[in-house]
C-alpha positions, 0 to 999 in steps of 0.5 A: 613493856612486858616482862621477860618471863612473858617470853616462851621458854621451851620445856624439854618435851616441847624442845624434842617436838620441835627438833623432830619437826625440823628434822623432817619438816613439812606443812600440816595435812590439814593445811594442804587440804584447805589449799586444795579445797581453795583451788577447787572452789576457785576453778570449779574443778578438782585441784589435780584436774589435768587442765588446772595443773597445767595452768598452775604450771604456767603460772609457776614457770612465769614467776620463776622466769621473772625472778631470775631476771635483773632487779630493774627488769623484774615484774613479779606479780601474784595478783591474778587468779592462777598467779596465786594458785602458783604461789600457793603451790610452789612458794607457800610451803617452803616460805612457811616452814622457813618462817617456823625456823626463824620463830624457833630461833626467837623462841630459843633466844628468849625473845618470842613473847607468849602474848604476841602481836604480830604484823605481817607486811605484804602477807600475800595469802597469809604465809606468816600467819599460817606459820605463826598458827602452826608453830604456836600450836605445838606449845603446851604452855599458855599463849595468845596471838593477835595477828594483823596483816597488810595486803593490797591485792584482791586475789591474795586477800581472797585466798587469805580469807578462805585459808587462814581462818580455816586453818586456825579452826576453833583456836580461841587463842588466835585472834585474826584481825581483818586484813588491812587493804593497803599498799605497804609503800604508802600505808598511813600510821592510823591504819596500823596497830598501835603497838606490835611485838613483831613486825615482819617483812618476808620476801616482799621488799625485793619484789617492789619494782624500782626500789633499792635499799634507800627506798626500802628503808623508807618503807620500813620506817613507816612501821617503827612507830608501832614497834616498842623498845623490846619488839623485833623487826624481822626482815627476810629475803631470798638467799641469792647474791642480789637480795642477800646483799641488798638486805645487808645494805638495807640493814646498814641504813636502818642502823644508821637511822637509829635501829640496833641490829640483834642478829645474825651479824655481830659487831665483835670488834665494836665496829660496823661491817661494810655491807657492799658485797656481803653475801650471807645466808642460812640453809635448813633441812629441806621440806617434804613435797606436798601432794599438790607439788607431786601432782604438778611434777607428774605427767611432765618431762621436767618434773623438777621445775615444780618441786620446791623444797630447799630453804635458803634465806638471808635475814636480819632482826633489828630492835630499838633497845640495842640488845644483840644475840651475842654479847661477846666482844673481843677483848682489847688485849687479846692477840687475835689478828683483825681480818682487815690486816690479813694482807700483812699475814700472808703465808703465816699462821695466826690466831684470829676470831670471827663470826660464822656467817654461813653453813658449810658451802664446801663439799665432802672433800673440803669444808668451807665456811664464811667468816666475818669480824666486822673489819674486812674489806674482802671476803674471808673463808675458813677452809677445812680439808676433810683429811685435816678434821681431828679432835682439836678442829672438828667443833667448827663443823657443828657450830650454828650460823652466827656463832663467834669462833676463835681460830688458832694456828690457821694459815693465811692465804689469798685467792685471786680468783675470788678476791678473798682471804682463806684461813686454812685449818690443819691438824695442829689448828685449834677451833673453839667457840668464843666466850 
């Protein structure tokens, strides 16, 4: 087992650089060029040739049409030429920056190793490896990366082979292993690395046709023998209701099988939550459009269809050592109402505590945040009207996703339209971080 000091500790200059990057995130110009060159090499024409752009638009449109179908009817595929080019143009930039956001979280938590072995399951054209290479390139401290990836599609593997090594360049601190050509559903343990510090499933499990949380859990378990006790299993899915709630069900099954949940959820009451309809996700600063996106959006009556800049995702980090992101647990004698008891407190002002499980999903007039304490049978939201914001409650507006928050003197209401409980915050309410 590697020592804690082997984990990344960002110095002030590194931290400032990352904060500046995430304020205006974009993929590197060199990577844009590698993608454009690959498109030209693959098609025999310039990437911005009108014919090529029109074909890529068609691929993007087909993929989006499939994505919004019900899970059992979806047939999402990125295994043909223009399907891969559409993915490179539309999905890759967002998914890459999305993963860098998560790497930053791991680094800030002190659980991202400087000497890191990573396995990306269903890598496609190498989104996760590209993100890891880009993220670590900003470090001033020493590091070494061992990157393993699994992909079964020929076209995706070809794109990986041309783009990822070119982006790595002559960086001898990054070791790229040959792509493991296998189906993640049936990959054999002998084909996997013996020990991996970080195993990643990013936007892949939800696209396996006919799979639900039970089948996905069986796929993930195939990889767990390679994960040491202090390693991290990272699951990431889109933020829509079906995929985000499906992820929580998958996590629940993995916990039942012996894995521990590091975050973002915190079982502050010592009990596991009920993930049947738990819709939670994070939202980050939108990315800058790429030259290729802008070319796709030009000369078309609906340019917005080809601009993909929003970063929204659901994620979970699991470990074998039961370490958790937040160590706070509600003291046994603390007089905080359980969310499961809110029905008894309707119309009353109460004190309570919960984890912040969303960003601000309200509007300029009313701030809305999803909360969880692990006991609720129905969704619970903190509601803060803008005209009630003051020094005693404004802390809620700047607290990060996953933070445990104490809410004092909040009014309990029930919203029959959405079947949820609202904790109404006014000028007399007090909001503060727990612990």
